[in-house]
N, C-alpha and C positions, 0 to 999 in steps of 0.2 A: 414750625414755630411753636414755642411754648405758650399755651393759652392760660393755664392755671396750675397752681401748686397747692394741694391740700395737705396740711400737716396736723397730726394729732399725737400728743404724748411723746414728742421728740425733744429731748433735753429740756431747754428752757421754754420751749413753745408748747403750751398746753393744747391750744387749738388755733389754727389759722387757715384761712382760705384766701390765697393771694392771686389776683389776676395779673396777667402780663400782656403787654401790647407790642405792636410792631416797632421797629427802630431801636433807638438807644434809650435804655432805662438805667437811671442812677439809683443806687441803694445807699441811703444815708442814715445817720444816727450817731448817738454818742458812743464813745469808745466803751466796749464791753456790753453794749445793748443786745448783741446777738446777731449782728449782720452776717457773720461767718456761718452761723447756725443755718440760716436760710440757704446759703450755697451748699453747705454740707448736706442738707436734706435733699437738694437737687442731685448731688453726687450719689447719694445713697440710692435714690430711685432709679438712677442710671447704671447701677452696678458696683458701687464702691463697697468695700468690706464693712460688714455690720459688726457692732460691738454691743455688749449688754449695757454699757454705760450710756448708750444713746437713748435708752428707754427712760422716760421721765419718772422720777421717784414717785412711787405710789400707783403707777400704771402697770397693767399686765403686759401691754405691748405698745410699740410705737408704729404708727401707720403714716406712710408718705405716698401720695398719689399725684402723678403729673399727667396733664392732658396736653397733647400736641396736635396741631393741625398739620397733616402730612399730605395735603392735596397736591402740593407741588414738590413732593419728595419721592421720586421714583426709586431711589436707592434704598430708602427705608422700606418701601412697599415690596421691593425685591427680597429683602431680608425676611420680612414677614411671610412672604410666599414660601421661601425656603424652609421656614420654621413651621409651615402649615398652620398659620394663624390667620383667621378671618379678619379683614380690615376694610374700612371704607376710607374716608378722608380724615378720620379722627383716631388717634392712638392714645390709649390709657395705660400707663405704667404704674404698677402698685407694688409697694414693698412693705411687708409686715415684719417687725423685729420683736421677738419674744424677750421677756426679761432675763432669760438665760443666754441671750446673744444669738440664738438661732433665728434664721429669717426665711421668709417665703416670698417669691416674686411671681407676679402675674402680669401678663400682657393681654390686654383686651379680654380679661377674665380667665385666660388660659395660664396654667402654672408652667413656668419656664425655669431652666437652670440659670445659675448666676452667669456663666459664660455667655449664654444666649442674650441675657439682659445687657451685659456689657457690650456685646456686639451691636445691639440696637443703640445703646447709649453713645457709642463712638460715631454713629451716623447722625445723631441728633445734636450733640453739643461738643464743644471744645472748651475745656476749663483751663485757664491760665492764671496761676498764682505765683507769688514770689518764691514760695518753697516748692513749687510743683511745675517746673518749666521743662517737662519731659520732651515736649515737642521739639524744642530747639537744642536741648542738651544731647539729644540722640542724633548723631551725624547721619544716620541712615535716612532721616527725613529730609535732609538738606538736598539730596539728589532729586527727590520727588518734587520738592518745592520749586527748584530751579527748572525742572522739566515742565511743570505746570505753567510756570511763567513763560517759558520758551514755546509752549504749545507743541511739545514733543510727543503728544499722545500716540499718533500713528507710528512715529519712529520708534518709540520705546516698545510698542506692541510688536512691531516687526522684529526688533532686536530680541525680544523675549521668545518669539517663535523660532528664530534662528538659533538662539542659545539652547533652547530645548532640543532642536533637531541635532545640533552638533554634539550635545551631551549624550543623546540617545545613541549616536554612532560610536562615541567613546565607550559607552557601556557594552555595545555589541563587540567592539574590538577586544575589550577586556575579557568578555565572556568567551569569545572565540579563542583567544590566546590561552585562557585557562583550560578550555576544553582540549585544545591541541596538546597542551602540556600533559594533561591527564591521560589522553589517548596514547601519546607517545610513550609514556611510562608503562602502559599496559599492552603495547603493540605485540610483543612476543607472546604474551598470554592470550590475547585475542586471536592471533594468527594460529596458535596451537589448537585452540578450541574450534575455530572455523575449519581448519584442515581435518581434524578428527571427525567433526560432525558432517562436513560435506562429503568426505570419503565414505562415510557410512551410507550415503544416499537414501536416507530414510523416507518412507512413504506412509501416509496414514492408512491404517487397516492391514498393513503388511504382516505385522506380528500375529494378529488374529487369524489371517488366511493361512499362514505357515503352520500355526498350531493345529488348525482344522485339518490340513493336509496330512500332517504327521500322525494325528490321532486316527484319521481314516486309514492311512497306510498300516498302522499298527493293528487295527481290526482286521484288515485284509490278510495281513501276515499270519495272524492267529487262525483265520478261517482256512487259509491255504495249508497250513501245517496240519490241522485236523483232517482235512480232506486227503492230504497225502498219506497220513497214517491209515485212514480207512481204506484207501485204494491199495496201500501196501498190504494190508491184512487180507483184502479180498482178491485182488488180481496181481499182486506182486509175485516176485520169484518165491516159490514155496508158500505162496498165499493160499487162501481157502479154495479158490478156483483151481489152482494147480493140484492141490491135494484131491479135490473132487475128480479132476480129470484122470489122475493116477488111479483113483478108486474105480472110476468107470472102466478104465482099461483092464484092470484086474478082473472086474466082474464080467466084462465082455469075454475075456479069455475063459473064465470059469463057465459062463453061459454057453460058450461054444462046445464045451465038453459035457456040460450038464444043463440041459434045457430048462430045468426047474428054476434056474437063477435069472432067466431073462426078465421075469417079472420084477425082480429087484433092480435090474439095470434100468428098466423103464421108470421106476419110481425115483431112482437117483437122478435121472435126466430131468424129470419134472422139478426136482428140488434145485437143480443147478441153474436152470433158465432165469429165475428171478434174481439170483446173485449177479449174473452177467448183465441183466438189465440195470440193476443198481449201479454197477461199475460204469456203464455207459452214461447214465444220468449224472453221476458225480463228476465225470469228465466234462460234461457240458456246463455244469454249475461252477466249475473252477474259475475264480475271478482272475482277470488279467492284472498283472502287477502295475499299480498306479505310480509307485515310486520305487526306485531301486534303493538298495541299502545305502549306496553312496549318496543318492539324492536326500534320503532321510538324514544322513549324517550332516550334509551341508545345511539342510533346513534347521536342524537342531543347533548347529553352530551359529546360524544367523539369528535365531531366537535368543540364544545366549548373549550375542553381541548387543542386540537391542536392549535386553534387560539390564545388561551391565551399564550401558549409557544412561538408561532411566535411573538406575541407582546412583550413578556418579553425579548426574546433574539434578537429581531429585525432582523430576518432572516426567510427564507422559510423552508419547511420541509427538503429539501436536506441539507441546512445549519445546521439544528438541528441534523440531522443524522451524518454529518461530525464532528460537535462539540462533539457529544457523543463519537465518536471514538477518537477524539483528547484528551478529558479528560481521557479516558481509557488509552491511551498511556502515558500521563503525569503522571498518578498515578502509572502505571507500571514502568515508567522510574524512578520515585522517589524511588521505591522499589529496582531498580537495580543499582542506583547510588553508593551505598556503595560498591557493588561488582566492579563497574567500577573504583572507587577510589583505591581500593586494587590492581587491575591490573595495574593501572597507577603508583602506588607507587613501584610495583615490577619492572616495566619497567624503572622507574626513577633511581632506585638503580643500575640496570644493566648498564644503560647508564652512570651514574656517575662513576662507577668503571672503565669503559672503558676510560672515559675522564681523570680520575685521572692517569691511567696507561700511557696514551699517554703524559700527562703533565709531568710526572716523566721522561719519555724518553727525552722530550724536555729539561727539566732542566739539566739532565745529559749531553746531547749533548752540551748545551750552556756553562755549566761550563768547559767542556773539551776544547771547542773552545775558550773560553774567555782567557784562559791561553796563548794559541798560538797567539791570536789576540793582546792581550795587549803587549806581548813581541815584536811582529813585528812592531806595531805602535810606541812603545817607542824607538825602535832602529832607526827608521827613524827620529823621533822627535829629537833625540840626535844629528843628523847631520844637523839640521835646526836651529841652534842657541839656542837650549834648551838642553845643554849637560847633565844636571842632572834631566831633566823632566821624570816623570813616568806616563804613561797612564794606567788606571785601570778600568775594567768593574765591576760595583757593581751589584750583583745579589742577591736580597732579595726575600724570600718566601712571597707570598700574596695569597689572595683568588683567586679562579679560575676566569679568565677573558677571553675575546676573544683571547688573545695572550698566554694564558697558566697560570701557577702558579708563574710566576717570574716578579718582578719589576726590570727592567734593566735600568741602567743609566751609561753613560760614565763619568768618573771623571779624573781630572788631578792634579798632584802635580808638579807645574812648577819648584819649587826650594826646596832643602832639608830643612826639618824642618818646612815647612809651612803647611803640611797636604794636603789632597786632596780637590779639589774644584769642584763644579758642573759646567759642561759646559753650563748649562742653564742660569746662571746669573753671577757667580763669575769670570769666565775666561775672559780676555781681548780679543778684536777683533783680535789683532795681534797674540796672542797665539792660538786663535780659528782657524784662517786661516791656521796656520801651522799644527794644529791637523787635520784639514780637508784634507790638502795636504797629510799628512802621511796616513790617512785612505784611501784616494783615491788611493794612491800608493799601499797599501796592497790589496785593493779591485779591482785593475786594471783589472784583468781577469774576474771578476764577474759582474761589473757594466755595465748595458745595455744602459744607456743614452749616445748617441754618442758624444755630445759636452759638455765639461766642461769648465767653464769660471771662472778664478780667478782674482779678481779685486785687484791689488796691494798686492799680497800675501807676497811680500818681504819688506813691509813697516817697517822701523825702524831697518833694519839689513844691513850688508855690509860685504865686505871681503870674507873670506873662506866660511862663512855661505851662502853667495849669490851663490857661486859655488855649494854648496850642494842643495840649492833650485832649481837652474837651472838644475842640474842633475836629481832631482826628477821629475820636470816638463817634462824634455826630456824623461825620462823613461815612464812617464804616457802617453806621446804622442805616444808611440808605441802601445797603446791599445785604445786610444781615440783621437778625435780632441780636442786640448787644446788651449785656448786663455788666455793670461794674460797681464795686463798692468804692466809695470815694469819701474823703474828708474835705475836699476842696470845693468851695462854692463856684469856682470858675468851671470846674468839670460838671458839677451837678446842674448848673444853669444851662448848659448846652444840651442836656438830655431832653428827649421828647416826652419821657415819662419819668416819674419819681416815686420810689417806695421809701417810707420812713420806718425805721425799726427803733422801738423803744422798749424799756422794761420798767416794771414796777413791782413793788413788794406788797403782797396782800396776805395778811395773817401769817407772816413769817415765811411765805413762799414767793419765789421770784417768777414773774410771768413776762415773757417777751411777746410784743405785739408787732404786727406788720400791717401797715396801712398804705393804701394807694392814695396819693395826694392829688387833690384838685388844684386849680390855679392858686387860690388863696392859701391852701395848705402848703404849697410849694413856697410861696412868699414867706410864710411863717418859718418854714424849715431853713430856707436860705438865710433869713434874718438871724436865726440861731447860729448857723455856720459862719456868718459874718462877725459874730461875737457881740451882738447887742440887741436891744429891744426898742430903740428909739424909732420915731417915725421916719427920720432921715435914713436910717439903715434899712427900714422896710421899703422905702422908696427906691433905695439903691438895689434892693433885691428885685423889685418889680422891673427896674430897668435892665437888670441882668437877664431876666426871662424874655425880654423883647429883642435881645441880641440875636 
């Protein structure tokens, strides 16, 4: 509930502190006094677009501050919690507009963005004016209004859940079909890569192990070659030992004939023994062949194959092994996608059947509720200056949508023989405002927005019809806080509270004042609205307040 509105430097209002009460409050005053400025200030503090022209001439900025009681407004508190703004049972909205048109918004002292302020404003007030009937001109709201009246909350929640589930399956089908299409186009390529890589039978560490073996074999080969050369020089045919033995034989023959040479023979034998020992040691040291030449060739060929694959796929052995597994999975997935699509189709059919069943329940509930809804709205309309008007809810079958299988639109036949008109375009602002008042009266117990504002809902009517509109607003005030600008004494007299707006000129400047009227003040204001100042008229005004 709106408790107060503080305004400073806002167009015609230099400064005003306006209290608001529960129930129906009428806002009255002479034409041009600034009644609409009061409502404009309320719009601004709830998120309307600010303009530099709103700042009063001579002021640096305009400030509008609204205080709300939100003790019984859980939805508002939920929004505040989501915005991480501290709150108790009182909410203060503040809007400052600089003379260049830029503005700043605060909620309970915390700076907020304009969209966040608007989000809060939508939970706090509904503003309905002849030039601003967005609520009823937007057919998307008609379905929600009818569902609220029908009590379809659980049913619409169930439908929304099933709609989301069915659409999720459709997304999976589309994704799976796209994947199957892409994989099918790449199947030959994927199979070639898998065959090439799997045939290679790669193992981590294999390349390093082969290189180590080949390097070791190369070293052994060089060692063996040198040992063979040494042994060939020492003990091979015509080697050093053979030459020594020939020398020994010749010396032995010579010593047999000439004993003086035996000494040389012994010396030669002493020299020969170490060479023989070296030959024997070298034979023991000769390494056994670790790899044959053929083995080395095969190892080098394997290393070359691995390095070629690494260059081709631009990755290491671990990456090649991972790629092999990936290609295997992709080929396997391609084979399984048909089965996946069959399963998804089965799930889709089941989900669609559930969705259609719930949609049918919604349609049935809406059709039953529409008959009662149309009758109730039409009855109230008939008391608001439209005695022959018929309100009718059009329900047409359409493809399944987020709201069901129904295209719902409110229509109005204002006069006999003219046929039904769409509220979206054809109905006038005056007619639409009365339709809205009728709907709000029917929905009074169900509508959760605490403050309803009707801007000149009584425009163009008078007399007994004004009494009916006043009664409708009075009854609506039992369920909501209601504000309306009115020129009719019949409407104003039905209000529980009354604010009078007036203006005066002081030293060439216009000032608008807003005053909360007490009982005698209301009598005076109603007397003015009745068009006279006599005691008879004042007494008539007093009688009106007793009704």
